[in-house]
PyMOL Python script that loads the backbone (N, CA, C, O; Angstrom):
from pymol import cmd

cmd.read_pdbstr("""\
ATOM      1  N   UNK A   1     -16.080 -14.948 -36.270  1.00  0.00           N
ATOM      2  CA  UNK A   1     -14.598 -15.595 -35.900  1.00  0.00           C
ATOM      3  C   UNK A   1     -13.582 -15.206 -36.482  1.00  0.00           C
ATOM      4  O   UNK A   1     -12.545 -15.556 -35.919  1.00  0.00           O
ATOM      5  N   UNK A   2     -13.333 -14.014 -38.320  1.00  0.00           N
ATOM      6  CA  UNK A   2     -12.754 -13.498 -38.315  1.00  0.00           C
ATOM      7  C   UNK A   2     -11.985 -12.588 -37.211  1.00  0.00           C
ATOM      8  O   UNK A   2     -10.833 -12.535 -36.781  1.00  0.00           O
ATOM      9  N   UNK A   3     -13.335 -11.820 -36.941  1.00  0.00           N
ATOM     10  CA  UNK A   3     -12.665 -11.105 -36.014  1.00  0.00           C
ATOM     11  C   UNK A   3     -12.013 -11.546 -34.209  1.00  0.00           C
ATOM     12  O   UNK A   3     -11.383 -10.815 -33.444  1.00  0.00           O
ATOM     13  N   UNK A   4     -12.377 -12.682 -34.048  1.00  0.00           N
ATOM     14  CA  UNK A   4     -11.672 -13.375 -32.478  1.00  0.00           C
ATOM     15  C   UNK A   4     -10.088 -13.932 -33.241  1.00  0.00           C
ATOM     16  O   UNK A   4      -9.137 -13.902 -32.459  1.00  0.00           O
ATOM     17  N   UNK A   5      -9.800 -14.383 -34.576  1.00  0.00           N
ATOM     18  CA  UNK A   5      -8.880 -15.226 -35.090  1.00  0.00           C
ATOM     19  C   UNK A   5      -8.027 -13.725 -35.265  1.00  0.00           C
ATOM     20  O   UNK A   5      -6.939 -13.655 -34.692  1.00  0.00           O
ATOM     21  N   UNK A   6      -8.428 -12.734 -35.916  1.00  0.00           N
ATOM     22  CA  UNK A   6      -7.947 -11.624 -35.517  1.00  0.00           C
ATOM     23  C   UNK A   6      -6.566 -11.181 -34.941  1.00  0.00           C
ATOM     24  O   UNK A   6      -5.422 -10.974 -35.344  1.00  0.00           O
ATOM     25  N   UNK A   7      -7.708 -11.128 -33.101  1.00  0.00           N
ATOM     26  CA  UNK A   7      -7.351 -10.500 -32.198  1.00  0.00           C
ATOM     27  C   UNK A   7      -6.728 -11.515 -31.576  1.00  0.00           C
ATOM     28  O   UNK A   7      -5.981 -11.167 -30.662  1.00  0.00           O
ATOM     29  N   UNK A   8      -6.853 -13.251 -31.910  1.00  0.00           N
ATOM     30  CA  UNK A   8      -5.846 -13.546 -31.853  1.00  0.00           C
ATOM     31  C   UNK A   8      -4.126 -13.636 -31.560  1.00  0.00           C
ATOM     32  O   UNK A   8      -3.300 -13.729 -30.652  1.00  0.00           O
ATOM     33  N   UNK A   9      -4.313 -13.500 -33.560  1.00  0.00           N
ATOM     34  CA  UNK A   9      -2.698 -13.481 -34.149  1.00  0.00           C
ATOM     35  C   UNK A   9      -2.161 -11.831 -33.637  1.00  0.00           C
ATOM     36  O   UNK A   9      -0.958 -11.665 -33.437  1.00  0.00           O
ATOM     37  N   UNK A  10      -2.904 -10.940 -33.496  1.00  0.00           N
ATOM     38  CA  UNK A  10      -2.713  -9.660 -33.100  1.00  0.00           C
ATOM     39  C   UNK A  10      -1.845  -9.744 -31.086  1.00  0.00           C
ATOM     40  O   UNK A  10      -0.777  -9.214 -30.781  1.00  0.00           O
ATOM     41  N   UNK A  11      -2.432 -10.262 -30.475  1.00  0.00           N
ATOM     42  CA  UNK A  11      -1.916 -10.841 -29.405  1.00  0.00           C
ATOM     43  C   UNK A  11      -0.626 -11.562 -29.050  1.00  0.00           C
ATOM     44  O   UNK A  11       0.444 -11.262 -28.521  1.00  0.00           O
ATOM     45  N   UNK A  12      -1.239 -12.735 -29.617  1.00  0.00           N
ATOM     46  CA  UNK A  12       0.470 -13.323 -29.393  1.00  0.00           C
ATOM     47  C   UNK A  12       1.358 -12.668 -30.528  1.00  0.00           C
ATOM     48  O   UNK A  12       2.172 -13.408 -31.081  1.00  0.00           O
ATOM     49  N   UNK A  13       1.293 -11.640 -30.837  1.00  0.00           N
ATOM     50  CA  UNK A  13       2.784 -10.915 -31.615  1.00  0.00           C
ATOM     51  C   UNK A  13       2.687  -9.778 -30.458  1.00  0.00           C
ATOM     52  O   UNK A  13       3.607  -8.963 -30.528  1.00  0.00           O
ATOM     53  N   UNK A  14       1.957  -9.606 -29.634  1.00  0.00           N
ATOM     54  CA  UNK A  14       2.678  -8.631 -29.138  1.00  0.00           C
ATOM     55  C   UNK A  14       2.660  -8.341 -27.614  1.00  0.00           C
ATOM     56  O   UNK A  14       2.473  -7.390 -26.855  1.00  0.00           O
ATOM     57  N   UNK A  15       3.080 -10.250 -27.548  1.00  0.00           N
ATOM     58  CA  UNK A  15       3.141 -10.581 -26.178  1.00  0.00           C
ATOM     59  C   UNK A  15       5.066  -9.673 -26.304  1.00  0.00           C
ATOM     60  O   UNK A  15       5.386  -8.581 -25.834  1.00  0.00           O
ATOM     61  N   UNK A  16       5.739 -10.431 -26.907  1.00  0.00           N
ATOM     62  CA  UNK A  16       7.099 -10.020 -26.599  1.00  0.00           C
ATOM     63  C   UNK A  16       7.295  -8.326 -26.464  1.00  0.00           C
ATOM     64  O   UNK A  16       8.230  -7.750 -25.908  1.00  0.00           O
ATOM     65  N   UNK A  17       6.028  -7.665 -27.200  1.00  0.00           N
ATOM     66  CA  UNK A  17       6.704  -6.190 -26.709  1.00  0.00           C
ATOM     67  C   UNK A  17       6.292  -6.160 -24.940  1.00  0.00           C
ATOM     68  O   UNK A  17       6.876  -5.200 -24.435  1.00  0.00           O
ATOM     69  N   UNK A  18       5.837  -6.586 -24.368  1.00  0.00           N
ATOM     70  CA  UNK A  18       5.189  -5.781 -23.151  1.00  0.00           C
ATOM     71  C   UNK A  18       6.730  -5.651 -22.668  1.00  0.00           C
ATOM     72  O   UNK A  18       7.601  -5.565 -23.534  1.00  0.00           O
ATOM     73  N   UNK A  19       6.996  -5.639 -21.621  1.00  0.00           N
ATOM     74  CA  UNK A  19       7.826  -5.247 -20.326  1.00  0.00           C
ATOM     75  C   UNK A  19       7.795  -6.487 -19.296  1.00  0.00           C
ATOM     76  O   UNK A  19       6.781  -6.814 -18.680  1.00  0.00           O
ATOM     77  N   UNK A  20       9.008  -7.116 -19.196  1.00  0.00           N
ATOM     78  CA  UNK A  20       8.509  -8.110 -18.626  1.00  0.00           C
ATOM     79  C   UNK A  20       8.556  -8.012 -16.921  1.00  0.00           C
ATOM     80  O   UNK A  20       9.236  -7.240 -16.245  1.00  0.00           O
ATOM     81  N   UNK A  21       7.545  -9.122 -16.434  1.00  0.00           N
ATOM     82  CA  UNK A  21       6.690  -8.367 -15.132  1.00  0.00           C
ATOM     83  C   UNK A  21       8.212  -8.532 -14.475  1.00  0.00           C
ATOM     84  O   UNK A  21       9.229  -9.057 -14.930  1.00  0.00           O
ATOM     85  N   UNK A  22       7.881  -7.724 -12.951  1.00  0.00           N
ATOM     86  CA  UNK A  22       8.946  -7.240 -12.253  1.00  0.00           C
ATOM     87  C   UNK A  22       8.433  -8.228 -10.917  1.00  0.00           C
ATOM     88  O   UNK A  22       7.352  -7.845 -10.471  1.00  0.00           O
ATOM     89  N   UNK A  23       8.827  -9.033 -10.441  1.00  0.00           N
ATOM     90  CA  UNK A  23       8.963  -9.640  -9.430  1.00  0.00           C
ATOM     91  C   UNK A  23       9.571  -9.089  -7.724  1.00  0.00           C
ATOM     92  O   UNK A  23      10.421  -9.049  -6.833  1.00  0.00           O
ATOM     93  N   UNK A  24       8.503  -8.816  -8.186  1.00  0.00           N
ATOM     94  CA  UNK A  24       8.864  -8.373  -6.268  1.00  0.00           C
ATOM     95  C   UNK A  24       8.252  -9.274  -4.971  1.00  0.00           C
ATOM     96  O   UNK A  24       7.306 -10.060  -5.006  1.00  0.00           O
ATOM     97  N   UNK A  25       9.208  -8.855  -3.668  1.00  0.00           N
ATOM     98  CA  UNK A  25       9.066  -9.577  -2.613  1.00  0.00           C
ATOM     99  C   UNK A  25       7.692  -8.909  -1.570  1.00  0.00           C
ATOM    100  O   UNK A  25       7.419  -7.709  -1.607  1.00  0.00           O
ATOM    101  N   UNK A  26       6.992  -9.816  -0.754  1.00  0.00           N
ATOM    102  CA  UNK A  26       6.246  -9.218   0.410  1.00  0.00           C
ATOM    103  C   UNK A  26       6.593  -8.606   0.884  1.00  0.00           C
ATOM    104  O   UNK A  26       7.725  -8.971   1.201  1.00  0.00           O
ATOM    105  N   UNK A  27       6.355  -7.624   1.289  1.00  0.00           N
ATOM    106  CA  UNK A  27       6.742  -6.652   2.418  1.00  0.00           C
ATOM    107  C   UNK A  27       5.413  -6.407   3.122  1.00  0.00           C
ATOM    108  O   UNK A  27       4.305  -6.718   2.686  1.00  0.00           O
ATOM    109  N   UNK A  28       5.669  -5.852   4.186  1.00  0.00           N
ATOM    110  CA  UNK A  28       5.001  -5.311   5.496  1.00  0.00           C
ATOM    111  C   UNK A  28       4.721  -3.414   5.179  1.00  0.00           C
ATOM    112  O   UNK A  28       5.405  -2.395   5.275  1.00  0.00           O
ATOM    113  N   UNK A  29       3.169  -3.799   4.731  1.00  0.00           N
ATOM    114  CA  UNK A  29       2.562  -2.128   4.774  1.00  0.00           C
ATOM    115  C   UNK A  29       2.416  -2.082   5.725  1.00  0.00           C
ATOM    116  O   UNK A  29       1.912  -2.815   6.576  1.00  0.00           O
ATOM    117  N   UNK A  30       3.296  -0.271   5.671  1.00  0.00           N
ATOM    118  CA  UNK A  30       3.182   0.517   7.897  1.00  0.00           C
ATOM    119  C   UNK A  30       2.250   1.124   7.569  1.00  0.00           C
ATOM    120  O   UNK A  30       1.733   0.651   6.557  1.00  0.00           O
ATOM    121  N   UNK A  31       1.662   2.171   8.044  1.00  0.00           N
ATOM    122  CA  UNK A  31       0.589   2.609   8.773  1.00  0.00           C
ATOM    123  C   UNK A  31       0.739   3.365   9.469  1.00  0.00           C
ATOM    124  O   UNK A  31      -0.032   3.142  10.402  1.00  0.00           O
ATOM    125  N   UNK A  32       1.539   4.591   9.726  1.00  0.00           N
ATOM    126  CA  UNK A  32       1.066   5.515  10.508  1.00  0.00           C
ATOM    127  C   UNK A  32       0.277   6.069  11.283  1.00  0.00           C
ATOM    128  O   UNK A  32      -0.859   6.279  10.859  1.00  0.00           O
ATOM    129  N   UNK A  33       0.641   6.498  12.716  1.00  0.00           N
ATOM    130  CA  UNK A  33       0.015   7.003  13.011  1.00  0.00           C
ATOM    131  C   UNK A  33      -0.041   8.171  13.911  1.00  0.00           C
ATOM    132  O   UNK A  33       0.513   8.063  15.005  1.00  0.00           O
ATOM    133  N   UNK A  34      -0.728   9.445  13.551  1.00  0.00           N
ATOM    134  CA  UNK A  34       0.216  10.152  14.750  1.00  0.00           C
ATOM    135  C   UNK A  34      -0.985  10.899  15.780  1.00  0.00           C
ATOM    136  O   UNK A  34      -1.415  12.052  15.790  1.00  0.00           O
ATOM    137  N   UNK A  35      -1.395   9.388  16.845  1.00  0.00           N
ATOM    138  CA  UNK A  35      -1.618  10.070  18.108  1.00  0.00           C
ATOM    139  C   UNK A  35      -1.279   8.901  19.074  1.00  0.00           C
ATOM    140  O   UNK A  35      -1.719   7.998  18.362  1.00  0.00           O
ATOM    141  N   UNK A  36      -0.941   8.436  19.881  1.00  0.00           N
ATOM    142  CA  UNK A  36      -0.746   8.459  21.323  1.00  0.00           C
ATOM    143  C   UNK A  36      -1.321   7.025  21.510  1.00  0.00           C
ATOM    144  O   UNK A  36      -2.531   7.077  21.729  1.00  0.00           O
ATOM    145  N   UNK A  37      -0.806   5.728  21.488  1.00  0.00           N
ATOM    146  CA  UNK A  37      -0.705   4.751  21.497  1.00  0.00           C
ATOM    147  C   UNK A  37      -1.500   4.645  22.812  1.00  0.00           C
ATOM    148  O   UNK A  37      -1.145   5.122  23.889  1.00  0.00           O
ATOM    149  N   UNK A  38      -2.752   3.875  22.542  1.00  0.00           N
ATOM    150  CA  UNK A  38      -3.553   3.225  23.344  1.00  0.00           C
ATOM    151  C   UNK A  38      -4.441   4.216  23.427  1.00  0.00           C
ATOM    152  O   UNK A  38      -4.736   4.478  24.593  1.00  0.00           O
ATOM    153  N   UNK A  39      -5.152   5.077  22.349  1.00  0.00           N
ATOM    154  CA  UNK A  39      -5.923   6.376  22.390  1.00  0.00           C
ATOM    155  C   UNK A  39      -7.071   5.793  21.727  1.00  0.00           C
ATOM    156  O   UNK A  39      -6.947   4.626  21.355  1.00  0.00           O
ATOM    157  N   UNK A  40      -8.475   6.560  21.449  1.00  0.00           N
ATOM    158  CA  UNK A  40      -9.239   5.889  20.346  1.00  0.00           C
ATOM    159  C   UNK A  40      -8.832   6.245  19.397  1.00  0.00           C
ATOM    160  O   UNK A  40      -8.928   5.287  18.630  1.00  0.00           O
ATOM    161  N   UNK A  41      -8.086   7.659  18.519  1.00  0.00           N
ATOM    162  CA  UNK A  41      -7.779   7.253  17.051  1.00  0.00           C
ATOM    163  C   UNK A  41      -7.343   6.032  16.783  1.00  0.00           C
ATOM    164  O   UNK A  41      -7.960   5.339  15.974  1.00  0.00           O
ATOM    165  N   UNK A  42      -5.813   5.407  17.635  1.00  0.00           N
ATOM    166  CA  UNK A  42      -5.206   4.288  17.680  1.00  0.00           C
ATOM    167  C   UNK A  42      -5.600   3.170  17.697  1.00  0.00           C
ATOM    168  O   UNK A  42      -4.957   2.151  17.445  1.00  0.00           O
ATOM    169  N   UNK A  43      -6.818   3.286  18.030  1.00  0.00           N
ATOM    170  CA  UNK A  43      -7.458   1.536  18.172  1.00  0.00           C
ATOM    171  C   UNK A  43      -8.621   1.868  16.532  1.00  0.00           C
ATOM    172  O   UNK A  43      -8.672   0.835  15.864  1.00  0.00           O
ATOM    173  N   UNK A  44      -9.373   2.933  15.955  1.00  0.00           N
ATOM    174  CA  UNK A  44      -9.125   3.156  14.953  1.00  0.00           C
ATOM    175  C   UNK A  44      -8.483   2.419  13.768  1.00  0.00           C
ATOM    176  O   UNK A  44      -8.826   1.565  12.950  1.00  0.00           O
ATOM    177  N   UNK A  45      -7.414   3.131  14.049  1.00  0.00           N
ATOM    178  CA  UNK A  45      -6.439   3.015  12.686  1.00  0.00           C
ATOM    179  C   UNK A  45      -5.655   1.684  13.009  1.00  0.00           C
ATOM    180  O   UNK A  45      -5.447   0.876  12.104  1.00  0.00           O
ATOM    181  N   UNK A  46      -5.341   1.519  13.936  1.00  0.00           N
ATOM    182  CA  UNK A  46      -5.603  -0.738  14.129  1.00  0.00           C
ATOM    183  C   UNK A  46      -6.509  -1.356  13.977  1.00  0.00           C
ATOM    184  O   UNK A  46      -6.177  -2.520  14.203  1.00  0.00           O
ATOM    185  N   UNK A  47      -7.735  -1.293  13.662  1.00  0.00           N
ATOM    186  CA  UNK A  47      -8.535  -1.684  13.370  1.00  0.00           C
ATOM    187  C   UNK A  47      -8.677  -1.353  11.575  1.00  0.00           C
ATOM    188  O   UNK A  47      -9.574  -2.147  11.289  1.00  0.00           O
ATOM    189  N   UNK A  48      -8.549  -1.112  11.127  1.00  0.00           N
ATOM    190  CA  UNK A  48      -8.323  -0.280   9.853  1.00  0.00           C
ATOM    191  C   UNK A  48      -7.093  -0.998   8.777  1.00  0.00           C
ATOM    192  O   UNK A  48      -7.031  -1.305   7.587  1.00  0.00           O
ATOM    193  N   UNK A  49      -6.526  -1.031   9.533  1.00  0.00           N
ATOM    194  CA  UNK A  49      -4.637  -1.676   9.635  1.00  0.00           C
ATOM    195  C   UNK A  49      -5.115  -3.002   9.540  1.00  0.00           C
ATOM    196  O   UNK A  49      -4.676  -3.705   8.629  1.00  0.00           O
ATOM    197  N   UNK A  50      -5.707  -3.325  10.107  1.00  0.00           N
ATOM    198  CA  UNK A  50      -6.120  -5.040  10.170  1.00  0.00           C
ATOM    199  C   UNK A  50      -6.826  -5.113   9.224  1.00  0.00           C
ATOM    200  O   UNK A  50      -6.229  -5.619   8.274  1.00  0.00           O
ATOM    201  N   UNK A  51      -8.657  -4.629   8.842  1.00  0.00           N
ATOM    202  CA  UNK A  51      -8.856  -5.223   7.370  1.00  0.00           C
ATOM    203  C   UNK A  51      -8.207  -4.782   6.343  1.00  0.00           C
ATOM    204  O   UNK A  51      -8.780  -5.204   5.339  1.00  0.00           O
ATOM    205  N   UNK A  52      -7.022  -3.949   5.984  1.00  0.00           N
ATOM    206  CA  UNK A  52      -5.967  -3.227   4.587  1.00  0.00           C
ATOM    207  C   UNK A  52      -5.335  -4.744   5.608  1.00  0.00           C
ATOM    208  O   UNK A  52      -6.124  -5.594   5.195  1.00  0.00           O
ATOM    209  N   UNK A  53      -4.861  -5.127   6.136  1.00  0.00           N
ATOM    210  CA  UNK A  53      -3.997  -6.790   6.507  1.00  0.00           C
ATOM    211  C   UNK A  53      -5.065  -7.963   5.598  1.00  0.00           C
ATOM    212  O   UNK A  53      -4.713  -8.609   4.611  1.00  0.00           O
ATOM    213  N   UNK A  54      -6.022  -7.986   6.063  1.00  0.00           N
ATOM    214  CA  UNK A  54      -6.436  -8.863   5.581  1.00  0.00           C
ATOM    215  C   UNK A  54      -6.525  -8.728   3.631  1.00  0.00           C
ATOM    216  O   UNK A  54      -6.143  -9.464   2.721  1.00  0.00           O
ATOM    217  N   UNK A  55      -7.176  -7.498   3.681  1.00  0.00           N
ATOM    218  CA  UNK A  55      -8.033  -7.867   2.221  1.00  0.00           C
ATOM    219  C   UNK A  55      -6.152  -7.670   0.959  1.00  0.00           C
ATOM    220  O   UNK A  55      -5.960  -8.323  -0.066  1.00  0.00           O
ATOM    221  N   UNK A  56      -5.167  -6.624   1.552  1.00  0.00           N
ATOM    222  CA  UNK A  56      -3.690  -7.286   0.995  1.00  0.00           C
ATOM    223  C   UNK A  56      -3.459  -8.412   1.449  1.00  0.00           C
ATOM    224  O   UNK A  56      -2.233  -8.333   1.541  1.00  0.00           O
ATOM    225  N   UNK A  57      -3.852  -9.943   1.996  1.00  0.00           N
ATOM    226  CA  UNK A  57      -2.611 -10.957   2.186  1.00  0.00           C
ATOM    227  C   UNK A  57      -1.293 -10.204   3.030  1.00  0.00           C
ATOM    228  O   UNK A  57      -0.519 -11.054   3.470  1.00  0.00           O
ATOM    229  N   UNK A  58      -0.854  -8.671   3.365  1.00  0.00           N
ATOM    230  CA  UNK A  58       0.621  -8.382   4.126  1.00  0.00           C
ATOM    231  C   UNK A  58      -0.459  -8.254   5.123  1.00  0.00           C
ATOM    232  O   UNK A  58      -1.684  -8.298   5.240  1.00  0.00           O
ATOM    233  N   UNK A  59       1.156  -7.985   6.092  1.00  0.00           N
ATOM    234  CA  UNK A  59       1.069  -7.666   7.084  1.00  0.00           C
ATOM    235  C   UNK A  59       1.156  -5.959   7.285  1.00  0.00           C
ATOM    236  O   UNK A  59       2.023  -5.297   6.715  1.00  0.00           O
ATOM    237  N   UNK A  60       0.323  -5.474   8.010  1.00  0.00           N
ATOM    238  CA  UNK A  60       0.386  -4.069   8.449  1.00  0.00           C
ATOM    239  C   UNK A  60       0.919  -3.482   9.750  1.00  0.00           C
ATOM    240  O   UNK A  60       0.183  -3.711  10.710  1.00  0.00           O
ATOM    241  N   UNK A  61       1.789  -2.928   9.961  1.00  0.00           N
ATOM    242  CA  UNK A  61       2.354  -1.972  11.100  1.00  0.00           C
ATOM    243  C   UNK A  61       2.185  -1.308  11.401  1.00  0.00           C
ATOM    244  O   UNK A  61       2.448  -0.332  10.697  1.00  0.00           O
ATOM    245  N   UNK A  62       1.550  -1.054  12.795  1.00  0.00           N
ATOM    246  CA  UNK A  62       1.230   0.034  12.491  1.00  0.00           C
ATOM    247  C   UNK A  62       2.107   0.810  13.755  1.00  0.00           C
ATOM    248  O   UNK A  62       2.204   0.261  14.853  1.00  0.00           O
ATOM    249  N   UNK A  63       2.767   2.223  13.460  1.00  0.00           N
ATOM    250  CA  UNK A  63       3.982   3.043  14.010  1.00  0.00           C
ATOM    251  C   UNK A  63       3.385   4.563  14.314  1.00  0.00           C
ATOM    252  O   UNK A  63       2.778   5.352  13.590  1.00  0.00           O
ATOM    253  N   UNK A  64       3.704   4.613  15.327  1.00  0.00           N
ATOM    254  CA  UNK A  64       2.705   5.499  16.666  1.00  0.00           C
ATOM    255  C   UNK A  64       3.461   6.779  16.261  1.00  0.00           C
ATOM    256  O   UNK A  64       4.593   6.817  16.744  1.00  0.00           O
ATOM    257  N   UNK A  65       3.257   7.424  15.795  1.00  0.00           N
ATOM    258  CA  UNK A  65       4.941   8.808  15.393  1.00  0.00           C
ATOM    259  C   UNK A  65       3.881  10.422  16.057  1.00  0.00           C
ATOM    260  O   UNK A  65       3.328  11.296  15.389  1.00  0.00           O
ATOM    261  N   UNK A  66       3.981  10.215  17.906  1.00  0.00           N
ATOM    262  CA  UNK A  66       3.194  11.157  18.135  1.00  0.00           C
ATOM    263  C   UNK A  66       4.019  12.529  18.091  1.00  0.00           C
ATOM    264  O   UNK A  66       5.161  12.298  17.694  1.00  0.00           O
ATOM    265  N   UNK A  67       3.795  13.950  18.385  1.00  0.00           N
ATOM    266  CA  UNK A  67       4.051  14.834  18.346  1.00  0.00           C
ATOM    267  C   UNK A  67       3.367  16.215  17.537  1.00  0.00           C
ATOM    268  O   UNK A  67       2.349  16.111  16.854  1.00  0.00           O
ATOM    269  N   UNK A  68       4.169  17.635  17.754  1.00  0.00           N
ATOM    270  CA  UNK A  68       4.157  18.726  16.939  1.00  0.00           C
ATOM    271  C   UNK A  68       2.483  18.696  16.209  1.00  0.00           C
ATOM    272  O   UNK A  68       2.398  19.167  15.075  1.00  0.00           O
ATOM    273  N   UNK A  69       1.493  18.275  16.715  1.00  0.00           N
ATOM    274  CA  UNK A  69      -0.356  18.167  16.103  1.00  0.00           C
ATOM    275  C   UNK A  69       0.512  17.577  14.730  1.00  0.00           C
ATOM    276  O   UNK A  69       0.850  18.164  13.702  1.00  0.00           O
ATOM    277  N   UNK A  70       0.740  16.024  15.216  1.00  0.00           N
ATOM    278  CA  UNK A  70       0.959  15.723  14.091  1.00  0.00           C
ATOM    279  C   UNK A  70       1.876  16.133  12.553  1.00  0.00           C
ATOM    280  O   UNK A  70       1.633  15.740  11.412  1.00  0.00           O
ATOM    281  N   UNK A  71       2.510  16.664  12.830  1.00  0.00           N
ATOM    282  CA  UNK A  71       3.263  16.455  11.647  1.00  0.00           C
ATOM    283  C   UNK A  71       4.669  15.760  12.051  1.00  0.00           C
ATOM    284  O   UNK A  71       5.729  16.107  11.530  1.00  0.00           O
ATOM    285  N   UNK A  72       4.592  14.947  12.835  1.00  0.00           N
ATOM    286  CA  UNK A  72       5.633  14.412  13.583  1.00  0.00           C
ATOM    287  C   UNK A  72       5.429  13.303  12.142  1.00  0.00           C
ATOM    288  O   UNK A  72       6.212  13.057  11.224  1.00  0.00           O
ATOM    289  N   UNK A  73       4.360  12.916  12.358  1.00  0.00           N
ATOM    290  CA  UNK A  73       3.719  11.909  11.263  1.00  0.00           C
ATOM    291  C   UNK A  73       3.957  12.104  10.075  1.00  0.00           C
ATOM    292  O   UNK A  73       4.769  11.441   9.430  1.00  0.00           O
ATOM    293  N   UNK A  74       3.268  13.058   9.620  1.00  0.00           N
ATOM    294  CA  UNK A  74       3.767  13.577   8.638  1.00  0.00           C
ATOM    295  C   UNK A  74       4.281  13.747   7.673  1.00  0.00           C
ATOM    296  O   UNK A  74       3.991  13.592   6.487  1.00  0.00           O
ATOM    297  N   UNK A  75       5.351  14.193   8.378  1.00  0.00           N
ATOM    298  CA  UNK A  75       6.947  14.662   7.951  1.00  0.00           C
ATOM    299  C   UNK A  75       7.021  13.302   7.514  1.00  0.00           C
ATOM    300  O   UNK A  75       6.813  13.185   6.306  1.00  0.00           O
ATOM    301  N   UNK A  76       7.414  11.516   8.543  1.00  0.00           N
ATOM    302  CA  UNK A  76       7.935  10.491   8.101  1.00  0.00           C
ATOM    303  C   UNK A  76       7.142  10.343   6.890  1.00  0.00           C
ATOM    304  O   UNK A  76       7.839   9.901   5.976  1.00  0.00           O
ATOM    305  N   UNK A  77       5.626  10.608   6.472  1.00  0.00           N
ATOM    306  CA  UNK A  77       4.914   9.728   5.762  1.00  0.00           C
ATOM    307  C   UNK A  77       5.742  10.401   4.165  1.00  0.00           C
ATOM    308  O   UNK A  77       5.724   9.722   3.138  1.00  0.00           O
ATOM    309  N   UNK A  78       6.514  11.993   4.225  1.00  0.00           N
ATOM    310  CA  UNK A  78       6.495  12.522   3.055  1.00  0.00           C
ATOM    311  C   UNK A  78       8.123  12.205   2.905  1.00  0.00           C
ATOM    312  O   UNK A  78       8.769  12.828   2.062  1.00  0.00           O
ATOM    313  N   UNK A  79       8.650  11.385   3.610  1.00  0.00           N
ATOM    314  CA  UNK A  79      10.677  11.475   3.636  1.00  0.00           C
ATOM    315  C   UNK A  79      10.425  10.177   3.232  1.00  0.00           C
ATOM    316  O   UNK A  79      11.412   9.484   2.984  1.00  0.00           O
ATOM    317  N   UNK A  80       9.377   9.717   3.115  1.00  0.00           N
ATOM    318  CA  UNK A  80       9.712   7.843   3.009  1.00  0.00           C
ATOM    319  C   UNK A  80       9.381   7.656   1.776  1.00  0.00           C
ATOM    320  O   UNK A  80       8.728   8.414   1.060  1.00  0.00           O
ATOM    321  N   UNK A  81      10.012   6.237   1.419  1.00  0.00           N
ATOM    322  CA  UNK A  81      10.235   5.880  -0.279  1.00  0.00           C
ATOM    323  C   UNK A  81       8.315   5.983  -1.045  1.00  0.00           C
ATOM    324  O   UNK A  81       7.253   5.899  -0.427  1.00  0.00           O
ATOM    325  N   UNK A  82       8.510   6.147  -2.267  1.00  0.00           N
ATOM    326  CA  UNK A  82       7.580   6.479  -2.446  1.00  0.00           C
ATOM    327  C   UNK A  82       7.081   5.503  -3.623  1.00  0.00           C
ATOM    328  O   UNK A  82       6.856   5.705  -4.817  1.00  0.00           O
ATOM    329  N   UNK A  83       6.965   3.912  -2.480  1.00  0.00           N
ATOM    330  CA  UNK A  83       6.534   3.194  -3.405  1.00  0.00           C
ATOM    331  C   UNK A  83       4.877   2.096  -3.257  1.00  0.00           C
ATOM    332  O   UNK A  83       4.390   1.095  -3.782  1.00  0.00           O
ATOM    333  N   UNK A  84       4.524   3.166  -2.131  1.00  0.00           N
ATOM    334  CA  UNK A  84       3.352   2.492  -1.784  1.00  0.00           C
ATOM    335  C   UNK A  84       3.011   2.155  -1.013  1.00  0.00           C
ATOM    336  O   UNK A  84       1.788   2.066  -0.908  1.00  0.00           O
ATOM    337  N   UNK A  85       3.765   1.787  -0.073  1.00  0.00           N
ATOM    338  CA  UNK A  85       3.850   0.927   1.169  1.00  0.00           C
ATOM    339  C   UNK A  85       3.679   1.892   2.664  1.00  0.00           C
ATOM    340  O   UNK A  85       3.022   1.447   3.605  1.00  0.00           O
ATOM    341  N   UNK A  86       4.113   2.758   2.703  1.00  0.00           N
ATOM    342  CA  UNK A  86       3.163   3.641   3.585  1.00  0.00           C
ATOM    343  C   UNK A  86       2.593   4.523   3.797  1.00  0.00           C
ATOM    344  O   UNK A  86       2.802   5.691   3.469  1.00  0.00           O
ATOM    345  N   UNK A  87       1.702   4.021   4.443  1.00  0.00           N
ATOM    346  CA  UNK A  87       0.311   5.657   4.763  1.00  0.00           C
ATOM    347  C   UNK A  87       0.122   5.973   6.248  1.00  0.00           C
ATOM    348  O   UNK A  87       0.732   5.708   7.284  1.00  0.00           O
ATOM    349  N   UNK A  88      -0.748   6.507   5.987  1.00  0.00           N
ATOM    350  CA  UNK A  88      -1.176   7.747   6.761  1.00  0.00           C
ATOM    351  C   UNK A  88      -2.105   7.845   7.315  1.00  0.00           C
ATOM    352  O   UNK A  88      -2.651   8.946   7.251  1.00  0.00           O
ATOM    353  N   UNK A  89      -2.777   6.736   8.157  1.00  0.00           N
ATOM    354  CA  UNK A  89      -4.156   7.450   8.684  1.00  0.00           C
ATOM    355  C   UNK A  89      -4.641   7.746  10.126  1.00  0.00           C
ATOM    356  O   UNK A  89      -4.391   7.252  11.226  1.00  0.00           O
ATOM    357  N   UNK A  90      -5.564   8.916   9.609  1.00  0.00           N
ATOM    358  CA  UNK A  90      -5.753   9.595  10.815  1.00  0.00           C
ATOM    359  C   UNK A  90      -6.805  10.432  10.964  1.00  0.00           C
ATOM    360  O   UNK A  90      -6.782  11.533  10.415  1.00  0.00           O
ATOM    361  N   UNK A  91      -8.330   9.852  12.056  1.00  0.00           N
ATOM    362  CA  UNK A  91      -9.201   9.530  11.821  1.00  0.00           C
ATOM    363  C   UNK A  91      -9.288  11.503  12.074  1.00  0.00           C
ATOM    364  O   UNK A  91     -10.354  12.098  11.923  1.00  0.00           O
TER     365      UNK A  91
END
""", "prot")
cmd.dss("prot")
cmd.show_as("cartoon", "prot")
cmd.util.cbc("prot")
cmd.orient("prot")
């Protein structure tokens, strides 16, 4: 009993020390594919993007960036904002 009472008192005091939660609007997730639309690799990327959409509860938009042996998609990923909403799926 004493330990749980102390824990409750500590947690109620330290709540004001936590930073306020930042409310972010729901954004779509961009999934980059470095293969042509309709190819086998594109179908795999779309399959996993659909699964990710169901897990995350957000839409996942597949963008095909073809060319230069995949470097165009990789470059687009490297230049995107580092917020975790852009991913590269390459089979």
